[in-house]
Phi, psi and omega in degrees: 000128180280161181223154180265125181280133176297157188297322184268001180273142178245341174227127175223120180248125188228110172053040184277150173219151176229122179242136176248148177266122184251117180260130178286332178223152184299325185288344178294328179294320179297310181304320181296321176293334182276323185266351178071216187271004182292330182218152180249125174254020183226163172253147179270133172236114178270111176287329177219145177222129171044057176264132176218129175193172182224142178241123178274164175301130178089351180280152170243123184249122175268137180236121182234159181160159181288165171309129184085011180275350175110013184296305183297324176296316173306311176300316177297324174298319180292319179288349176088008178272353168229157179251133179287153179285323175211172181084176180224147176230130179239130180231136171248119174111172180279129182253135172235124190240140171243093184257246178293138188299126177086358181296137182084358176265143173267114186299339181268349174276156176285166177304320181297314178297323177287327177297313177299320181293312185291318181296322179292323181292323181280003168110006182266146178282169179293324182295318174300319180290322179303316185291330186259351193299318183299318178296320178300311181294322176299315179298318182294323178056049176252005175062220185291346171306339178306330180265006182257156181295144180308323181303340180272357186275154166280163181299321180296323180291321176302313182296321183297315182294315179300316179293321178302320181294311182290343179280350188235025182247014179054046182286145171279327181231129174248137179241113183243123184245081172055012182293335185290349179290346178266351187273168177282164187300322183289323179285326176299318179294327175294319177298315184298322176296322180295320182294323178291323177288322178299326181300336181287345185229348187221178180253142186228132171248124192228123174251132180200152171270354181271107182301323183299319179294317184293318178289329181286318189264335197256148177268340182209150179225151173232148185243116177264138179222109181050046174087353181250153179277108189276318182199148177228136173168203178299141183305318182297318179294320179292316184295321180296314179296321179294321177300317180300311181295324176295318179292319180297320181293315182302323184269008176077017179263151182278346179203180183269105183291129179272125180260128181285157182293140176277150177297136181286131183262146176295138178240128184293153172061045177265001181242134176218161181282169177309141188263070182294336185284342181251009179288128177272121185273355182273169181287353179273000181301137175244092180277135180231112178279141182253113180274122190298150182301133172239129178307131185224160180288157179210202173221162183144179180292329174088011175284346169217150179225146178280127184262324185206146174220130181209151173259125189233169170275182182296343180265003174088014178270132183301136180258117174282338178221153176227152176253131181304130183102352181282146177279122181236170182231116181263121178249138178230119178248134184227158181237134178265130173262347177223159180301139178230100181298336180212103187259142177231136172233135181216175181208162168226149169255123186237151171277180185291345177270002181086003174293134180280114179278311177191166181182172180196172178213166186290331184290328182295335187251000188283126176245346190246037175094182182278156176255112179262130184237133178270159174308132178094349183272146174257151180212154187226144174245141182234126177235125180248130184198166177272120179294120178295159171287137186240142172298159179299134178148189182257140178227161183223146175253117177271130180234145180213153176232139180218168174236142182130214179241176179303320183264337181227100184216164178240124180289127179261320177203126183231131176240118184296321182226080181285321174229144173249134176246147174228113182272129180279356169069022177285140182066053187305136171288163178287322180261205177296315176232155175250122182274127180300133182266136177282329179198140175226130179226151174226119185205162175276141175237147180275000000 
């Protein structure tokens, strides 16, 4: 059955599936060819089943999922290098894909020859490639290796050249499949700058295991799980659900157990007057409002629950507002319903896109042995740090309590948004956050 593509869509996927024939022995393939469809000498493996979604012009779609979930197969179907077993895919515009590292490159050809080969496959004429070759080589920054066969390249150099080609072919749709993970940090940053600029004029499909990259780059995300479409939605919501399922699977649970909010316990010295003595009177002041903790559902085994999270001053009094650069004390209080021989409490500070700005936990700093907690006991973690200056916008503190060790632990209670912060953004930092400086000087030296 055909379908009508909406006017603002550039990719429309309707009910697609991809099935592979798996032969246990080589001669089974021969037998299949001889007998035809009368008998099957193979097993069916469905890499994808009944996948449907739409990507609009200018959108960036993030695709997440475990290894073997069908992400690469889906991208190859959209790029046209695979044909679906059933369903339909409609794509408008020129597609440039960076899929398996080195795919489309001839290892015996030089870098220059592969540039001409790949760019011509992607629709450029020889004259257009001649005009752009210098830009492509300059972006790849592999020097004289451009005249060497690809078989002499490292994986990072192959990625540099492949990305540089797709960045210069005037594609309407870019497909990136985790290839950036093999590059060095400086080139990866160059690629990310290009992708952010490309978002202003084109459509991007982006596969990554890095949740921060997905939430930072993407307007929408889909989660594939064992060939099925598990969730479609806002990147932060999808990544939160994906993280919960990943932790549940790692810990041997069949699902993500929802932990009901614990009743809030009174905490002494939580009220204080307005902090007139700390108000910064200059225009560089960075006021950050703290939205008080409200007991919320989370996930985890539930043998311990977080009762309270607050940002305080050094005397333990709750702060309704913070000035960027101020020393603060983050307190997380939990209650154990079962014995915990080794308890861990940690936190993250995230921006509204879910990017992890910084965080820590009690295990990384513990030098005096384990903290054993008995059933019925309450326990507290305290983190003292200088609050960085924050750009204008909303931020969240994620809090969690676990049992075990740093490398092998079980999440007991995890709250994605335990505290909310709202920065008024005065005196914006240059980057995502501004680190408080202990000293800045400018002077002449002899």
